[in-house]
C-alpha positions in Angstrom: -3.9 -6.4 -5.7 -6.8 -5.0 -3.6 -6.5 -1.8 -1.6 -7.0 -3.8 1.7 -4.2 -6.2 0.7 -1.9 -3.2 0.0 -2.7 -1.7 3.3 -1.8 -5.0 5.0 1.5 -5.1 3.2 2.3 -1.5 4.4 1.6 -2.5 8.0 3.7 -5.7 7.8 6.6 -3.8 6.4 6.4 -1.3 9.2 6.4 -4.1 11.8 9.3 -5.8 10.0 11.7 -2.9 10.7 10.6 -2.3 14.3 13.0 -4.9 15.6 15.9 -3.0 14.0 15.2 0.2 15.8 15.8 -1.1 19.3 19.4 -2.0 18.4 20.2 1.7 17.6 17.8 3.9 19.5 15.9 3.0 22.7 12.2 3.8 22.8 11.6 4.9 26.4 8.3 6.7 25.9 5.9 6.3 28.8 2.9 6.4 26.6 0.2 6.1 29.2 1.6 9.0 31.2 2.4 11.0 28.1 -1.1 10.8 26.5 -2.6 11.0 29.9 -1.6 14.5 30.3 -3.4 15.4 27.1 -6.7 13.7 28.1 -9.7 16.1 27.6 -11.6 16.9 30.8 -15.0 18.4 31.4 -16.4 19.6 34.8 -19.8 21.3 35.0 -22.3 22.4 37.5 -25.8 23.9 37.7 -26.2 26.9 39.9 -29.3 29.1 40.1 -30.6 27.8 36.8 -27.4 28.5 34.9 -24.6 26.2 33.9 -20.9 26.6 34.3 -18.7 24.9 31.7 -21.5 22.6 30.5 -20.9 20.5 27.3 -24.1 21.5 25.5 -23.0 21.8 22.0 -21.4 19.7 19.2 -18.2 21.7 19.5 -18.0 21.2 23.3 -19.0 17.6 23.5 -16.7 14.6 24.3 -16.6 12.1 21.4 -15.7 8.6 20.5 -15.5 6.7 17.2 -14.1 3.8 15.3 -14.0 5.1 11.7 -17.7 4.1 11.1 -19.6 4.5 14.3 -19.5 7.4 16.9 -20.9 9.1 19.9 -21.1 12.6 21.3 -22.1 13.2 24.9 -23.8 16.5 26.0 -26.3 18.1 28.4 -29.6 19.4 27.2 -31.4 22.0 29.4 -35.0 23.1 28.6 -34.3 26.5 30.1 -31.5 27.0 27.6 -33.5 26.2 24.4 -32.5 23.9 21.6 -29.0 25.4 21.1 -26.4 23.8 18.8 -26.5 20.4 20.5 -29.7 19.2 18.8 -31.5 19.5 22.1 -35.0 19.5 20.6 -37.8 17.8 22.4 -36.1 18.1 25.7 -38.2 17.4 28.8 -38.9 19.6 31.7 -35.5 18.9 33.4 -31.9 18.7 32.1 -30.9 15.5 30.3 -27.7 13.8 29.4 -27.8 12.6 25.8 -25.5 10.4 23.8 -25.8 11.2 20.1 -25.2 8.1 17.9 -23.8 8.3 14.4 -22.8 6.1 11.5 -20.6 7.8 8.8 -22.1 6.1 5.7 -25.8 6.8 6.4 -26.7 9.0 3.5 -30.1 9.8 1.9 -30.5 8.7 -1.6 -33.6 10.5 -2.9 -34.4 10.9 -6.6 -33.8 12.8 -8.8 -30.1 13.5 -8.5 -30.4 17.2 -9.3 -29.2 18.4 -5.9 -26.7 17.2 -3.3 -29.5 18.0 -0.8 -31.3 14.9 -2.0 -28.3 12.8 -0.8 -27.0 14.3 2.4 -25.8 12.7 5.6 -28.7 11.6 7.9 -28.9 11.5 11.7 -29.5 8.2 13.5 -30.8 9.2 16.9 -29.7 9.6 20.5 -29.7 7.7 23.7 -31.4 9.7 26.6 -30.4 8.9 30.2 -33.5 8.9 32.4 -32.6 9.8 36.0 -34.7 9.9 39.2 -33.3 13.2 40.3 -32.5 16.4 38.6 -29.0 16.7 37.0 -26.9 19.0 39.1 -23.5 18.6 37.6 -20.9 16.1 36.5 -17.5 15.4 35.0 -16.0 13.6 32.1 -12.5 12.5 31.0 -11.8 11.5 27.4 -8.8 9.2 27.9 -7.3 9.3 24.4 -4.6 6.6 25.1 -7.3 4.0 25.7 -10.1 5.7 23.8 -12.4 5.6 26.7 -15.0 8.2 27.9 -15.3 8.1 31.6 -17.6 10.3 33.6 -20.0 10.8 36.5 -23.5 12.5 36.4 -24.5 13.9 39.7 -28.2 14.3 40.4 -30.4 15.4 43.3 -30.9 11.7 44.2 -27.4 10.2 43.6 -24.8 9.6 40.9 -24.3 7.6 37.8 -20.7 6.6 36.9 -20.4 5.6 33.3 -17.8 4.6 30.6 -18.5 4.9 26.9 -16.5 3.4 24.1 -16.9 2.8 20.4 -15.0 -0.5 19.9 -12.0 -0.3 17.7 -12.4 -3.7 16.2 -16.1 -4.6 16.4 -18.8 -2.3 15.2 -20.5 -1.7 18.6 -20.8 1.0 21.1 -20.5 -0.1 24.6 -21.9 1.8 27.6 -21.3 0.6 31.2 -22.7 2.3 34.3 -22.8 2.1 38.0 -25.4 3.9 40.2 -25.8 4.8 43.8 -29.0 3.8 45.6 -31.0 6.9 44.8 -30.4 6.3 41.0 -30.9 2.6 40.9 -33.6 3.0 38.3 -31.5 5.0 35.8 -32.1 3.9 32.3 -31.2 4.7 28.7 -33.9 5.3 26.1 -33.3 5.5 22.4 -34.9 8.4 20.5 -34.7 7.8 16.7 -34.3 10.8 14.4 -36.3 11.2 11.1 -34.5 9.9 8.1 -34.6 13.2 6.3 -32.3 16.2 5.9 -33.8 18.9 8.1 -31.5 21.9 7.8 -34.0 24.5 6.6 -31.3 27.0 5.9 -29.7 24.8 3.5 -33.0 23.9 1.9 -34.2 27.5 1.5 -31.0 28.7 0.0 -31.1 26.1 -2.8 -32.9 27.2 -6.0 -34.6 23.8 -6.2 -35.1 22.7 -2.5 -35.6 19.0 -2.0 -38.9 17.5 -0.8 -39.6 18.7 2.7 -39.6 16.3 5.6 -43.3 15.9 5.9 -43.5 12.5 4.1 -40.8 10.7 5.9 -41.3 7.1 7.1 -41.7 6.8 10.8 -39.2 4.5 12.4 -40.4 1.1 13.6 -39.2 -0.2 17.0 -39.6 -3.8 18.2 -38.3 -5.5 21.3 -37.5 -9.2 22.0 -35.2 -11.5 23.9 -32.4 -10.6 21.4 -32.7 -6.9 22.1 -34.5 -3.8 20.8 -34.4 -3.0 17.1 -35.2 0.3 15.4 -35.4 0.4 11.6 -35.5 3.6 9.7 -36.5 3.6 6.0 -35.3 6.3 3.6 -37.8 8.5 1.9 -37.2 6.4 -1.2 -37.6 3.0 0.6 -36.2 1.1 -2.3 -32.9 2.8 -1.8 -32.5 1.0 1.6 -32.8 1.6 5.3 -30.6 1.5 8.5 -31.2 -0.2 11.8 -30.0 0.4 15.3 -30.0 -2.5 17.8 -29.7 -2.3 21.6 -29.0 -5.1 24.1 -28.8 -4.5 27.9 -27.3 -6.8 30.5 -24.9 -6.7 33.4 -21.2 -7.5 34.1 -20.7 -8.0 37.8 -22.0 -4.9 39.6 -22.2 -2.7 36.6 -24.9 -2.5 33.9 -23.9 -2.8 30.2 -25.6 -1.7 27.0 -24.3 -2.9 23.6 -25.4 -0.8 20.5 -25.0 -1.6 16.9 -26.0 0.4 13.8 -26.2 -1.3 10.4 -27.0 0.1 6.9 -28.4 -1.4 3.8 -28.4 1.9 1.9 -27.5 2.0 -1.8 -25.1 1.8 -3.4 -22.4 0.3 -1.0 -24.5 -1.9 1.3 -27.1 -3.3 -0.9 -26.3 -6.9 -0.1 -26.8 -6.3 3.6 -30.0 -6.8 5.6 -29.6 -4.1 8.2 -32.0 -5.6 10.7 -30.4 -9.1 10.6 -26.8 -7.7 10.7 -27.5 -5.3 13.6 -29.0 -8.1 15.8 -26.2 -10.6 14.7 -23.5 -8.1 15.6 -24.9 -7.7 19.1 -25.2 -11.4 19.6 -21.7 -12.0 18.4 -20.1 -9.3 20.5 -22.1 -9.8 23.7 -21.1 -13.5 23.8 -17.4 -12.6 24.0 -15.5 -12.5 27.3 -16.2 -8.9 28.4 -12.7 -8.2 29.9 -11.0 -9.5 26.8 -13.4 -7.4 24.7 -12.4 -4.2 26.5 -8.8 -5.2 26.5 -8.7 -5.8 22.7 -10.2 -2.3 22.2 -7.5 -0.6 24.3 -4.6 -2.6 22.8 -5.6 -1.7 19.3 -5.6 2.0 20.2 -2.3 1.7 22.1 -0.7 0.0 19.0 -2.1 2.7 16.7 -0.4 5.5 18.6 2.9 3.8 18.7 3.3 3.8 14.9 4.9 7.3 15.3 5.8 9.7 18.0 6.6 13.4 18.5 7.1 15.6 21.6 7.8 19.4 21.5 8.4 22.2 23.8 4.9 23.7 23.2 2.7 21.5 25.4 -0.5 23.0 24.1 0.4 22.3 20.5 1.6 18.9 21.4 -1.8 18.1 23.0 -3.6 19.4 19.9 -1.5 17.2 17.7 -2.2 14.1 19.6 -5.9 14.8 19.9 -5.9 15.1 16.1 -4.4 11.6 15.9 -7.2 10.4 18.1 -9.8 12.2 16.0 -8.2 10.8 12.8 -8.4 7.2 13.9 -11.9 7.8 15.4 -13.2 8.9 12.0 -11.1 6.7 9.6 -10.2 3.0 9.4 -8.8 0.9 6.6 -12.1 -0.7 5.6 -14.3 2.2 6.5 -15.9 5.0 4.5 -14.1 8.1 3.3 -14.0 10.9 5.9 -16.8 13.4 5.1 -17.2 16.8 6.7 -19.4 15.5 9.6 -17.6 12.2 10.5 -19.3 9.8 12.8 -20.6 12.8 14.9 -23.9 14.1 13.4 -24.7 17.8 13.3 -27.2 19.7 11.2 -25.1 21.4 8.7 -25.2 23.3 5.5 -22.4 21.0 4.2 -23.7 17.5 5.0 -21.5 15.6 2.6 -18.0 15.4 1.0 -16.2 18.4 -0.5 -13.7 17.8 -3.2 -12.1 21.2 -3.7 -10.0 21.3 -0.5 -11.7 19.6 2.5 -11.1 16.0 1.4 -7.5 16.6 0.4 -6.4 18.4 3.6 -8.3 16.0 5.9 -5.8 13.3 4.8 -2.6 15.4 4.8 -1.3 14.3 8.3 -2.0 10.7 7.6 1.1 10.2 5.5 3.8 11.7 7.7 2.2 10.2 10.8 2.9 6.8 9.4 -0.8 5.7 9.2 -1.0 4.8 5.5 -3.7 2.3 6.3 -6.0 5.2 7.1 -5.1 6.8 3.8 -6.6 3.8 2.0 -10.1 4.9 2.9 -9.6 7.7 0.4 -8.2 5.4 -2.2 -11.1 3.0 -1.7 -13.5 5.8 -2.2 -11.9 7.0 -5.4 -11.4 3.6 -6.9 -14.9 2.4 -6.1 -16.6 5.4 -7.7 -14.2 5.4 -10.6 -15.0 1.7 -11.3 -18.8 2.3 -10.8 -18.8 5.0 -13.5 -20.1 7.6 -11.1 -17.9 10.3 -12.8 -18.9 9.6 -16.3 -20.2 12.7 -18.1 -22.6 12.7 -21.0 -22.3 16.2 -22.2 -20.5 19.3 -20.8 -21.6 22.9 -21.6 -18.6 25.1 -21.1 -17.6 28.6 -22.4 -20.5 28.6 -24.9 -19.8 25.2 -26.5 -21.0 21.6 -25.9 -18.5 18.8 -25.4 -19.7 15.2 -25.9 -18.7 12.3 -23.7 -15.1 11.0 -23.8 -14.4 7.8 -22.0 -10.8 8.7 -21.4 -11.5 11.8 -19.3 -12.9 12.5 -15.9 -13.7 15.7 -14.0 -15.7 16.0 -10.8 -17.6 18.8 -9.1 -17.0 20.5 -5.8 -19.1 18.3 -3.6 -20.6 14.8 -3.6 -22.5 12.3 -1.4 -21.1 8.9 -0.3 -21.8 7.5 -3.8 -19.2 9.9 -5.2 -21.7 11.1 -7.8 -20.5 14.6 -8.8 -20.7 14.9 -12.6 -19.6 18.1 -14.4 -22.2 19.1 -16.9 -23.2 22.7 -16.7 -19.9 24.4 -15.7 -20.2 28.0 -16.8 -19.7 29.7 -13.4 -19.6 28.5 -9.9 -19.0 24.8 -10.9 -16.0 25.6 -13.2 -13.5 23.9 -10.8 -11.7 21.7 -13.2 -8.8 20.6 -11.0 -10.7 18.8 -8.0 -10.0 15.2 -9.1 -6.5 16.1 -10.2 -5.8 17.4 -6.7 -7.3 14.3 -5.2 -4.8 12.4 -7.5 -2.1 14.1 -5.6 -3.3 12.5 -2.4 -3.2 9.1 -4.2 0.4 9.9 -5.3 1.3 10.8 -1.7 0.0 7.4 -0.6 2.0 5.7 -3.3 5.2 7.8 -2.8 5.2 7.4 1.0 4.8 3.6 0.7 7.0 3.5 -2.4 5.1 0.5 -3.7 5.2 0.1 -7.4 1.8 -1.7 -7.5 0.2 1.4 -6.0 1.7 3.6 -8.7 0.8 1.4 -11.6 -2.6 0.0 -10.6 -4.1 2.8 -8.6 -2.5 6.1 -9.6 -1.9 5.7 -13.4 -5.5 5.0 -14.5 -7.0 7.8 -12.5 -4.3 10.4 -13.2 -4.3 9.6 -16.9 -8.1 10.4 -17.2 -7.8 13.4 -14.9 -5.1 15.0 -17.1 -7.0 14.0 -20.2 -9.9 16.1 -18.9 -8.0 19.3 -19.7 -7.2 18.2 -23.2 -10.7 19.1 -24.3 -10.4 22.7 -23.1 -6.9 24.0 -23.6 -6.3 26.3 -26.5 -3.1 27.2 -28.2 -2.4 30.9 -28.5 0.9 31.7 -30.3 2.2 28.2 -29.5 1.4 28.6 -25.8 -1.2 26.3 -24.3 -3.7 28.4 -22.3 -6.8 27.6 -20.3 -10.0 29.6 -20.8 -11.9 30.9 -17.8 -12.2 28.4 -14.9 -12.7 28.9 -11.3 -10.0 29.1 -8.6 -12.0 27.3 -5.8 -14.2 29.7 -3.9 -12.4 32.8 -5.1 -15.0 35.5 -5.8 -16.0 36.2 -9.4 -15.2 37.1 -12.1 -13.5 34.0 -13.4 -10.3 34.3 -15.4 -7.9 32.7 -17.8 -5.0 30.4 -16.7 -6.2 29.9 -13.2 -3.0 29.1 -11.1 -5.0 26.4 -9.4 -5.3 24.5 -12.7 -2.0 25.4 -14.3 -0.1 24.2 -11.2 -2.1 20.9 -11.0 -1.8 20.2 -14.8 2.0 20.7 -14.9 2.4 18.5 -11.8 0.0 15.8 -13.3 1.8 15.7 -16.7 5.2 15.5 -15.1 4.1 12.6 -12.8 2.5 10.7 -15.8 5.7 10.9 -17.8 7.7 9.6 -14.8 5.2 6.9 -14.1 5.5 5.4 -17.6 9.2 5.9 -17.7 9.7 4.0 -14.4 7.1 1.3 -14.9 8.5 -2.1 -13.9 5.7 -4.2 -15.3 3.3 -3.6 -18.3 0.9 -1.0 -16.9 -2.6 -2.2 -16.4 -3.7 1.1 -18.0 -1.8 2.1 -21.3 0.6 4.9 -21.1 -1.0 6.7 -24.1 -0.8 10.2 -22.6 3.0 10.5 -22.5 3.5 12.3 -25.8 0.7 14.7 -25.0 2.0 15.3 -21.5 5.5 16.2 -22.9 3.8 18.7 -25.3 1.9 20.2 -22.4 5.1 20.5 -20.3 6.9 22.3 -23.1 4.0 24.7 -24.2 1.8 25.1 -21.1 1.7 28.8 -19.9 3.8 29.5 -16.8 2.2 30.6 -13.6 1.3 34.3 -13.9 3.3 36.4 -11.5 2.8 40.0 -10.3 6.1 41.7 -9.2 4.5 43.2 -6.1 2.1 40.5 -4.9 3.6 37.2 -6.2 1.6 34.5 -7.9 -1.7 35.6 -9.3 -5.0 33.9 -9.1 -5.7 34.3 -12.9 -3.7 35.8 -15.7 -5.2 39.2 -15.0 -6.2 38.9 -11.4 -3.9 39.4 -8.4 -4.7 38.1 -5.0 -6.2 41.3 -3.8 -9.4 40.3 -1.9 -9.3 38.7 1.6 -9.8 35.0 1.0 -9.3 31.8 3.0 -8.4 29.5 0.1 -4.8 29.1 -1.0 -5.7 27.4 -4.2 -3.6 29.8 -6.3 -0.5 28.6 -4.5 -1.0 24.8 -4.9 2.1 24.7 -7.1 4.1 25.4 -3.8 1.8 23.7 -1.2 1.4 20.8 -1.6 2.7 20.1 -5.1 6.3 21.5 -4.6 6.8 22.1 -8.3 8.1 25.4 -7.2 10.0 25.9 -3.9 11.9 28.5 -2.1 15.0 26.4 -2.7 14.7 27.5 -6.4 16.5 30.8 -6.6 14.1 31.9 -9.4 11.1 31.4 -7.2 12.4 32.2 -3.7 11.4 35.9 -3.7 8.2 35.2 -5.6 7.0 32.6 -3.1 7.9 34.7 -0.1 6.0 37.6 -1.6 3.1 35.4 -2.4 3.0 34.2 1.3 3.2 37.8 2.6 0.3 38.8 0.3 -1.9 35.9 1.2 -1.3 36.7 4.9 -1.4 40.4 4.6 -4.6 40.8 2.5 -6.6 38.2 4.5 -5.3 38.9 8.1 -7.9 40.8 10.1 -10.9 39.8 7.8 -13.7 37.4 8.3 -11.8 35.0 6.0 -9.4 33.8 8.7 -10.7 30.3 8.8 -8.9 27.4 10.4 -7.2 26.2 7.1 -6.1 29.7 6.4 -4.0 29.7 9.6 -2.8 26.2 8.8 -1.9 27.1 5.2 0.1 30.2 6.4 1.8 28.0 9.0 2.7 25.3 6.5 4.1 27.7 3.9 6.0 29.6 6.6 7.6 26.3 7.5 8.5 25.7 3.9 10.1 29.1 3.7 12.1 28.3 6.8 10.2 30.8 9.0 9.7 28.5 12.0 8.7 31.3 14.4 6.0 32.5 12.0 4.7 28.9 11.6 4.3 28.2 15.2 3.0 31.8 15.8 0.1 31.2 13.4 -0.6 27.8 14.9 -0.7 29.4 18.3 -3.0 32.0 17.0 -5.2 29.3 15.7 -5.3 27.7 19.1 -6.3 31.0 20.6 -9.1 31.6 18.2 -12.7 30.6 18.3 -12.1 28.5 15.2 -10.7 25.6 17.5 -13.4 24.5 19.8 -12.7 23.2 23.3 -12.9 19.6 21.9 -10.7 20.7 18.9 -13.5 20.4 16.4 -13.4 23.2 13.8 -16.4 25.0 12.5 -17.3 27.8 10.0 -20.6 29.3 10.8 -21.6 26.2 12.9 -20.7 23.9 10.0 -18.0 21.3 10.7 -14.7 21.6 8.8 -12.4 18.8 9.8 -9.8 19.9 7.2 -8.8 22.8 9.4 -7.8 20.7 12.4 -6.1 18.2 10.1 -4.2 20.8 8.1 -2.9 22.4 11.4 -1.6 18.9 12.4 0.1 18.6 9.1 1.6 22.2 9.4 3.1 21.1 12.8 4.7 18.1 11.1 6.3 20.4 8.5 8.2 22.2 11.2 9.8 18.9 12.2 10.3 17.1 8.9 9.7 17.9 5.2 10.0 15.4 2.4 9.9 16.5 -1.2 12.2 16.7 -4.3 14.2 13.7 -3.3 15.4 15.2 0.0 14.3 14.8 3.6 14.8 18.0 5.6 15.1 17.4 9.4 14.1 20.2 11.9 13.7 22.6 8.9 11.5 25.1 10.7 11.7 24.5 14.4 11.6 28.0 16.0 15.1 28.8 17.4 14.4 32.5 18.2 11.5 34.7 19.0 8.5 34.3 21.4 7.8 30.7 20.3 11.3 29.4 20.9 11.6 25.6 21.1 14.6 24.4 23.1 13.8 20.7 22.6 11.9 18.5 20.2 12.0 14.8 19.4 10.2 12.7 16.9 10.2 9.0 16.0 9.1 7.0 13.0 7.7 9.9 11.0 7.3 8.7 7.5 9.0 10.3 4.5 8.7 9.9 0.7 10.2 6.6 -0.7 9.2 4.8 2.5 11.9 6.1 4.8 11.0 6.2 8.5 12.8 9.1 10.2 13.6 9.9 13.9 15.6 12.7 15.4 16.3 14.5 18.7 17.1 18.1 19.3 18.2 19.7 22.6 19.5 23.1 21.7 21.3 21.5 18.8 20.4 18.4 16.8 21.7 15.4 18.7 21.1 12.5 16.3 19.1 11.3 13.3 17.9 7.8 12.6 16.8 6.7 9.1 15.2 3.4 8.3 14.6 2.2 4.8 11.4 0.2 4.6 11.5 -0.6 0.8 15.3 -0.4 0.2 15.3 2.9 -1.7 18.9 4.3 -2.0 20.5 6.7 -1.8 18.7 8.7 0.8 19.5 12.4 0.9 18.8 14.3 4.1 19.4 17.9 5.2 20.1 18.5 8.8 22.2 20.8 11.0 24.6 18.3 12.4 28.2 19.5 13.1 31.2 17.8 11.5 32.8 15.4 11.9 30.0 12.9 11.5 29.8 9.4 12.9 27.2 6.7 12.3 26.1 3.3 13.4 24.2 1.0 11.0 22.5 -2.3 11.0 24.2 -3.1 7.7 28.0 -3.1 6.8 27.1 -2.0 3.3 25.9 1.4 4.4 28.0 4.5 4.0 27.4 8.2 5.0 28.8 11.0 3.0 28.6 14.8 3.5 27.0 16.8 0.7 27.3 20.5 1.1 27.1 22.3 4.5 23.9 20.6 5.7 23.4 17.8 3.2 24.1 14.1 4.0 23.8 11.2 1.5 23.2 7.7 2.8 24.3 5.1 0.3 23.9 1.4 0.1 20.6 1.1 1.9 18.7 -2.1 1.4 15.2 -3.1 2.6 15.1 -3.0 6.4 18.4 -1.3 6.9 18.8 1.5 9.5 21.4 4.1 10.1 22.0 6.3 13.1 23.9 9.6 12.4 25.4 12.0 15.0 28.2 14.5 15.5 31.3 12.7 16.6 32.4 15.4 19.0 28.9 15.7 20.5 27.9 12.1 21.0 24.9 11.8 23.3 25.3 9.6 26.4 22.2 7.7 25.3 20.4 7.4 22.0 16.9 7.5 23.3 13.4 8.6 22.4 11.5 10.0 25.4 8.7 12.4 25.9 9.8 15.9 26.9 8.9 17.4 30.3 5.7 19.4 29.7 4.3 22.7 31.0 2.0 21.4 33.7 -0.2 24.5 33.5 -1.2 23.3 30.0 -1.9 19.7 30.8 -5.5 18.8 30.0 -5.8 22.1 28.1 -8.6 21.0 25.8 -12.1 20.3 27.2 -13.5 22.8 29.6 -10.1 24.5 30.2 -9.9 26.0 26.8 -11.7 29.2 26.4 -14.2 29.3 23.5 -12.1 32.3 22.3 -9.1 34.2 23.6 -9.1 36.7 20.8 -10.8 40.0 20.7 
């Protein structure tokens, strides 16, 4: 079964249970109004040669996207200099620019001895030529309909525009109306050079790539079918990309269609970028325009309604839903994997894909949010590069020895281009991150476990996981009948390296445990032989335990405590996200709490407080039942300069989408947690302290084993709805519902039994069954899902309202 077919099955299964929900719980969400209060707004004006609230930077700009293409809108002012918004070559007066991007446009220079030969490339930007000088303007990013609406005011008149990147068709559509004084306003395309130009990144590399002096100039041609710009790579035989533009009118408004096509190796070699770009414009421009815009908005509206949450904290609620918008804008089922830049280009020191945390965290919120179709972009990336042999290694030099090629093993480095090429060959120091691919396997496992589809486990996870675990077989050594790992690197932790990195030990124990279970539970003959089972059982018996310090908790290495401020929580992966150790285990409860306190205390106040540090602390606090601490850290993140006004995250002006995504995931963990065969409902909603939540509601959040969970809290938990998409049974939940319990079900075969003070076992569920549980003595008047009343002072918080930083 193909990944796309698998994604379709997931979507169909989700649709199949939709009809059952209405019989038990009424969905009364006013989606347009609800998401309307979280639209991002910008207002700016120019006064005495200075700007007020101007969106002149990547982190301030409104953005659109469809998982492949994207736009960023910003003002460039010659008096302000280039700035961070790529405002080079600006004219004598301020300009409005619309940066265009395509997420799979990567360089492919030879030789492959540096990632900087294969970075993301810019496409170019549209420049709005106006008759008068720009004096001000406003923009609203309507996330419900994925429309950017705005007005540019000049000394001669106004230009009102709408920008969208179509959700179904690979086109960007711009419409605009003008007043008389600006009747000649036009868009001009300025192509970028097809070369990586971040000189900081080049100069810091020991073998800098060829400079940009020999790039191929773009070719531009115009005809009756539009304007076409083609940009060759520096190695022309590796491909090119083309941008096409077609201008027309729809009633009183002018319209421009933009398409961007790629024929870059290795994924688009069968495409003629010029032909495809023009053909796309012809196909889309011939459609009924009203229906074209309507189909875009309907697709977005349907996307949001796959799940729902509303909480007492309006600002965090807004942040979460903007992350859902960003997630869909940068991912789609048939699109490329999400890299650090996404469809919104910026000159960065990290112009690619990072495998040692960024890629994993970026996809974390996908699963609980019930958007498994987006998770398939990661599976596509892994499977494609696995099958193409891009991770094959010829010879590895490690710890003073050479290891020849083994076809049954795979390890990958810390970063890669879109081709996934990231071999591990010379891994003595910085590149000794052994567990990157194994951690990515955990994301594959999440995709399979949340869909609970056996085909996913057997055809996608098993082959990749087997080879990832086998990678360690070449390096483990037995010391007194204990398997130990010579020095490797805990991602990004400062040298020196050490034995038994908790990063690797946690991942290897998880991987071996899952492999044994996969082969034990296989329904069909696995497409990949279960030849690792015996070895995994030996590893599970003999592998060294996590090294623990009695004062600081889990250690980084056998002889290294977590004693330096550091953003990465790689030494704690066994807890988050693997859950092979939890605070519900009495033997580990104190250790994990101590580990969290150390991770927070050592790093807090340092320059290592990056976005995913806040998110990691928040998520682990939620796992420990510290709801107030979880929300407190997320609130501190919102206050910090890490979260930009448009909710993009940066580290030193480099994009880090994993921070925003991990924060959304951390918020999910306060509402529902699913691991170890149990679903925990409202496990860490803050009931006391400064971040008290009096109310919260969520609907259709996805849990392991393909359960869709809904619940409402108003002071106390009012009700819980559980739907079984795949018929897994029993379903064990943990929720604070007061006895005696009552329930309604769509099936007479379902029973509900109390298990402990908070535990409930739901037995007899079949595919498509749903059960609604509540306290018999506190039965609500209505079982209804509805958005909470928000704090109006925090409506439209993001955009120009959010300060760049509210921390000292």
